[in-house]
C-alpha positions in Angstrom: 4.1 34.2 -32.5 1.5 33.2 -29.9 1.1 29.8 -31.5 4.9 29.2 -31.4 5.0 30.1 -27.6 2.1 27.6 -27.0 4.0 24.9 -28.8 7.1 25.5 -26.8 5.1 25.6 -23.6 3.3 22.3 -24.5 6.7 20.7 -25.3 8.2 21.9 -22.0 5.2 20.4 -20.2 5.5 17.1 -22.0 9.2 16.9 -21.1 8.5 17.7 -17.4 5.7 15.1 -17.4 8.0 12.4 -18.8 10.7 13.3 -16.3 8.3 13.2 -13.4 6.9 9.8 -14.5 10.4 8.4 -14.8 11.2 9.8 -11.4 8.1 8.2 -9.9 9.0 4.8 -11.4 12.6 5.0 -10.1 11.3 6.1 -6.7 8.9 3.1 -6.6 11.8 0.8 -7.4 13.9 2.3 -4.6 11.0 2.0 -2.1 10.5 -1.7 -3.1 14.2 -2.4 -2.6 14.0 -0.8 0.9 10.9 -2.8 1.8 12.7 -6.0 0.7 15.9 -5.3 2.6 14.4 -3.7 5.7 11.1 -5.6 6.5 12.7 -7.7 9.2 14.2 -4.5 10.8 10.9 -2.8 10.7 9.2 -5.8 12.3 11.9 -5.9 15.0 12.4 -2.2 15.7 9.3 -0.4 14.6 6.4 -2.8 14.8 4.4 -0.4 17.0 5.1 2.6 14.7 2.5 3.6 12.0 3.7 3.2 8.4 4.2 6.9 8.0 6.6 6.9 10.9 8.9 4.2 9.7 11.5 6.6 8.3 11.8 8.4 11.6 12.0 5.1 13.4 14.8 3.9 11.1 16.6 7.2 11.7 16.2 6.8 15.5 17.5 3.2 15.3 20.1 3.6 12.6 22.9 1.8 14.5 20.6 -1.1 15.1 19.5 -1.7 11.5 21.0 -4.6 9.6 23.9 -3.8 7.4 21.9 -4.7 4.3 19.1 -2.3 5.3 21.5 0.5 6.0 23.2 -0.1 2.6 20.0 0.0 0.7 18.8 3.1 2.4 22.1 4.8 1.9 22.1 3.8 -1.8 18.5 5.0 -2.3 19.3 8.4 -0.7 22.3 8.8 -3.1 20.2 7.8 -6.1 17.4 10.2 -5.2 20.0 13.0 -4.7 21.5 12.3 -8.1 18.1 12.3 -9.8 17.3 15.6 -8.2 20.6 17.1 -9.3 20.1 15.9 -12.8 16.6 17.3 -12.9 17.7 20.6 -11.5 20.5 21.0 -14.0 18.2 20.0 -16.9 15.8 22.9 -16.2 
């Protein structure tokens, strides 16, 4: 019985690890898309802001961001929400 529980636990951990790895890859892709679409906006609006403050700067200047940058950020948020929902319902 104990061995069966250990196998189930190991399988559950493996599934969680795979899900987290896939999530990290998807997240990296989304971040790369944001960088590509928003680098000019960052240079224009947030040049004096440290990298960890870019998100807040973009939020503060949302109306001034280029349409392409706003669209990519909006799409990335939606994709991350969908991933989180899928992951939460899979547990």
